[in-house]
C-alpha positions in Angstrom: 60.4 61.7 184.0 63.7 62.4 186.0 63.3 62.3 189.8 65.6 62.7 192.8 65.8 61.0 196.2 64.9 63.3 199.1 67.6 62.9 201.8 66.0 63.7 205.1 66.7 62.9 208.8 64.3 60.0 208.9 66.7 57.9 206.8 70.3 57.9 207.9 73.3 58.3 205.7 76.5 56.3 206.1 80.0 57.6 206.9 80.8 56.9 203.2 77.8 58.7 201.8 79.6 61.8 200.7 82.4 59.8 199.1 79.9 57.7 197.1 78.2 60.9 195.9 81.6 62.3 194.8 82.3 59.0 193.0 79.1 59.2 191.0 76.5 57.1 192.7 73.3 57.0 190.6 70.8 55.2 192.8 70.1 54.3 196.4 67.9 51.9 198.2 67.0 51.9 201.9 68.1 49.1 204.2 68.1 49.1 208.0 66.8 52.7 207.8 69.8 53.8 205.9 70.7 54.7 202.3 72.7 52.1 200.4 74.1 52.7 196.9 72.4 50.8 194.2 74.7 51.4 191.2 77.2 54.0 189.9 75.8 54.3 186.4 77.1 51.1 184.8 75.4 48.0 186.3 76.8 45.7 183.7 80.3 47.0 184.2 80.0 46.8 187.9 78.9 43.2 187.6 81.9 42.4 185.4 84.2 44.1 187.8 83.0 42.0 190.7 83.5 38.8 188.7 86.8 39.6 187.1 88.5 42.4 189.1 87.8 44.1 192.4 85.1 46.4 193.7 84.5 48.5 196.8 81.1 48.8 198.4 79.5 51.0 201.0 77.7 48.5 203.1 77.4 50.6 206.3 73.8 49.6 206.3 75.0 46.2 207.6 74.5 47.5 211.1 76.0 46.0 214.3 74.1 45.1 217.3 76.5 44.9 220.2 76.0 42.6 223.2 78.3 43.7 226.0 78.6 42.4 229.5 79.1 39.1 231.4 76.0 37.5 229.7 76.9 38.6 226.2 77.4 35.0 224.9 74.4 33.8 227.0 72.2 36.2 225.1 73.8 35.4 221.8 73.0 31.7 222.3 69.4 32.5 223.2 69.0 34.4 220.0 70.1 31.6 217.6 69.3 27.9 217.3 72.9 27.4 216.1 75.0 25.9 218.9 77.7 28.4 219.8 79.7 26.1 222.1 83.4 26.3 221.3 83.0 29.7 219.5 86.1 31.7 220.1 87.0 35.4 219.8 88.0 36.2 216.2 85.9 33.6 214.5 82.7 34.7 213.0 79.6 32.5 212.7 76.7 32.7 210.3 73.7 32.4 212.6 69.9 32.3 211.8 67.7 34.1 214.3 64.1 32.9 215.0 61.1 34.2 216.9 59.1 32.0 219.3 57.2 30.4 216.4 60.3 29.4 214.6 60.1 32.0 211.9 63.3 33.6 210.7 63.7 37.2 211.7 67.3 37.8 210.6 70.5 35.9 209.4 73.4 37.9 210.7 77.1 37.1 211.1 78.1 36.8 214.8 81.5 38.4 215.6 82.7 37.6 219.1 85.4 40.2 219.9 85.6 38.6 223.4 83.4 36.5 225.7 81.9 39.8 227.0 81.7 41.8 223.7 79.8 40.3 220.7 78.6 41.9 217.5 75.7 40.7 215.4 76.2 42.1 211.8 72.6 42.2 210.8 70.5 42.0 207.7 67.4 44.3 207.2 65.4 44.1 210.4 65.3 45.7 213.9 67.2 43.0 215.7 68.6 45.4 218.3 65.1 46.0 219.7 64.4 42.2 219.7 67.7 41.5 221.5 67.1 44.2 224.1 63.7 42.9 224.9 64.9 39.3 225.3 67.8 40.5 227.5 65.5 42.5 229.8 62.9 39.8 230.0 65.5 37.1 230.9 67.2 39.4 233.4 70.6 39.1 231.8 73.6 41.2 232.7 74.3 42.6 229.2 73.9 46.0 227.4 72.5 46.0 223.9 73.5 48.9 221.8 74.4 50.0 218.2 78.1 50.9 218.2 79.7 53.3 215.8 80.7 50.6 213.3 80.2 50.8 209.5 81.5 48.2 207.1 83.1 48.8 203.8 83.5 45.7 201.5 86.3 44.9 199.1 85.1 42.1 196.8 86.2 40.2 193.7 88.9 37.8 192.6 91.6 40.6 193.1 90.3 41.7 196.4 93.0 40.1 198.5 95.7 41.9 196.4 94.1 45.2 197.4 93.7 44.1 201.0 97.3 43.0 201.3 98.5 46.3 199.8 96.3 48.2 202.2 96.9 46.2 205.4 99.8 43.8 205.0 100.2 40.1 204.1 98.6 38.9 207.4 95.1 39.3 205.8 95.7 36.3 203.6 95.9 34.1 206.6 92.4 34.9 207.7 90.1 32.0 207.3 86.5 32.5 206.0 84.5 34.5 208.6 87.6 35.1 210.7 88.4 38.6 211.8 91.0 40.7 213.5 91.0 44.1 215.3 93.6 46.5 213.8 94.4 50.0 212.8 95.2 51.7 209.5 97.3 54.7 210.3 95.2 55.4 213.3 91.8 54.5 211.7 90.3 51.8 214.0 89.1 48.7 212.1 87.9 45.2 212.4 89.0 43.3 209.3 86.9 40.2 208.4 87.3 37.6 205.6 83.7 38.0 204.5 81.3 39.7 202.1 78.0 39.2 200.4 79.4 37.6 197.3 81.0 34.3 196.3 83.9 36.1 194.7 85.9 36.5 197.9 87.3 39.5 199.8 87.2 41.3 203.1 85.0 43.7 205.0 86.5 46.6 206.8 84.4 47.4 209.9 85.2 51.1 210.4 85.0 52.0 214.2 85.0 55.8 213.8 82.3 57.2 211.6 84.1 60.6 211.3 86.8 58.9 209.2 84.5 57.4 206.5 85.7 59.5 203.6 89.3 59.0 204.7 89.0 55.2 204.6 87.1 55.3 201.3 90.0 57.3 199.7 92.6 55.0 201.2 91.0 51.9 199.7 90.7 53.7 196.3 94.4 54.5 196.3 95.5 51.1 197.4 93.2 49.5 194.8 94.2 51.7 191.9 96.8 49.3 190.5 94.1 46.7 190.1 91.5 49.2 188.7 89.2 49.1 191.7 85.9 50.8 191.3 82.8 51.6 193.4 79.8 49.3 193.2 77.1 47.7 195.4 76.0 44.3 196.5 75.0 42.6 193.3 71.6 40.9 193.1 72.4 38.9 189.9 75.6 37.5 191.3 73.9 36.6 194.6 71.2 34.7 192.7 73.7 32.9 190.7 75.6 32.0 193.8 72.6 31.0 195.8 73.1 33.6 198.6 70.2 34.4 200.8 68.8 37.9 201.1 66.7 38.5 204.2 63.9 40.9 203.3 63.9 39.7 199.7 63.8 36.0 200.2 62.0 36.0 203.5 60.6 38.5 205.9 58.6 37.8 209.1 55.9 40.3 208.2 55.4 39.4 204.5 57.2 36.2 203.5 57.5 34.1 206.7 59.9 31.1 206.4 61.5 28.8 208.9 65.2 27.9 208.9 64.6 24.3 207.6 62.8 25.7 204.6 65.6 28.1 203.8 68.3 25.4 204.0 69.7 26.2 207.5 68.9 22.8 208.8 72.6 21.8 209.1 73.2 24.7 211.5 70.4 23.7 213.9 71.5 21.1 216.5 68.5 20.2 218.6 70.5 17.5 220.4 73.0 19.8 222.0 70.7 20.7 224.9 71.1 24.5 224.7 68.2 26.9 225.2 67.2 29.3 222.5 64.2 31.2 221.3 61.9 29.1 219.2 63.2 25.8 220.3 59.8 24.2 220.8 58.6 25.3 217.4 61.7 24.1 215.6 61.5 20.7 217.4 57.9 20.4 216.1 58.9 21.4 212.6 61.9 19.0 212.6 59.6 16.1 213.7 56.9 16.9 211.1 59.4 17.9 208.3 59.3 21.3 206.6 56.4 21.9 204.2 58.5 23.8 201.7 62.0 23.9 200.3 64.2 26.6 198.7 64.6 26.1 195.0 66.2 27.6 192.0 64.0 28.5 189.1 64.6 28.9 185.4 62.2 31.1 183.5 61.7 30.7 179.7 61.5 33.6 177.3 63.4 36.8 176.7 65.6 38.5 179.4 63.7 39.7 182.4 64.3 43.1 184.1 63.7 41.8 187.6 60.7 42.2 189.9 59.4 44.6 192.5 57.1 42.1 194.3 57.2 38.4 195.0 55.9 36.3 192.1 53.5 33.4 192.1 54.8 29.9 191.3 52.1 27.8 189.6 51.6 24.2 188.5 49.0 23.6 185.9 47.6 27.1 186.7 47.3 26.5 190.5 49.4 28.5 192.9 51.9 26.2 194.8 54.6 28.6 196.0 56.4 31.8 195.2 59.5 33.2 193.6 61.1 36.0 195.5 63.6 37.5 193.0 64.4 37.0 189.4 67.1 38.3 187.0 68.7 37.6 183.7 72.1 35.8 184.1 74.6 36.6 181.4 76.9 33.9 182.6 74.1 31.3 182.2 72.4 33.0 179.3 69.1 32.3 181.1 66.5 33.9 183.4 66.9 32.7 186.9 65.2 33.1 190.3 64.9 31.7 193.8 61.8 30.9 195.8 59.9 28.4 197.9 58.1 25.3 196.6 56.4 22.3 198.2 58.9 20.1 199.8 57.7 17.0 197.9 57.9 18.8 194.5 60.9 17.4 192.6 63.3 19.3 190.4 61.8 17.3 187.4 58.3 18.6 188.0 56.4 19.6 184.9 53.6 22.1 184.2 55.3 24.9 186.1 55.0 28.6 185.4 55.7 32.0 187.1 53.3 34.8 187.0 54.9 38.0 185.7 53.3 41.4 185.2 53.0 40.7 181.4 51.7 37.1 181.8 52.9 33.7 182.8 56.3 32.3 181.9 57.0 28.6 181.6 59.5 27.6 184.3 61.5 24.7 185.7 63.2 23.9 189.0 66.9 23.3 189.7 69.2 22.9 192.7 71.0 25.8 194.2 73.5 27.4 193.7 73.2 27.9 189.9 77.0 28.5 189.8 79.6 27.4 192.3 
């Protein structure tokens, strides 16, 4: 039976919402208390465009938490176990955030505009409230707010052609996660060499929400020679590429995981001497070794449609872990998924299966990413 999505004031719309509706969006999800497009009516075509051409995405749900004041970097360092020494303005950092028990509560990109103005470009959890509480409890001289900033992503192997046509050839010199403040005919932007895909591209952080439709149309016109089209962050491509999705792969309330289990161990420098939330817990976990590890999973049988809930990973019928998301990969010609398994379980383990709604499927493990 057809149904519609009720758009009410309890879930916010993005500055690009009207433009996506005009361009034929067919589904939405909710992320950071906002609507995010799911697809524009042709999921397979949108996947192919991301892999072979160029796509534009409304990712305004990727909200910014701004830390502003003399203690901005002090607070930023308290929030993440990654050592931020030497971080300079204009260079983004992927930073896991943990609570006092060492559980991951977000995995944002940190964007230092200056030593006194820092953004955390967050995944799906209320990090602003967490940061504000830590700042107040520590007596730091820093304001924690959500600025008027809304990203629009340009992704795919032809993304840099579009970015150069739109902004100039300087965008090609940006290194991964680097960013620059600029304007596009008076539209204030931060342009970053980033995006939630392995296909490459940029994200345009719009700093004036009243100009969302204007920016969307400018990107469309600039990308027309390369057949740009609207889409959305793609779950199949992210699984193939081994990207982490906070909320899907882990969430403090329902799927708690620590950074060592999720593969962030190389980012955690416990010898640097810096203070951060969760240090004692992470020191203990590092000494004992993580109990689980992140794995790729192949599922036998016909193509799967995906899953609404985490799935059980079993060995000889006994639950040993979970699989957080599955999909059918056309590039691999196989069903794939990601999840957490016991740390001592090798990729050559036998007797594995995954519990689906219609029964168990035989499974095997593999290293991530599936595709590089």
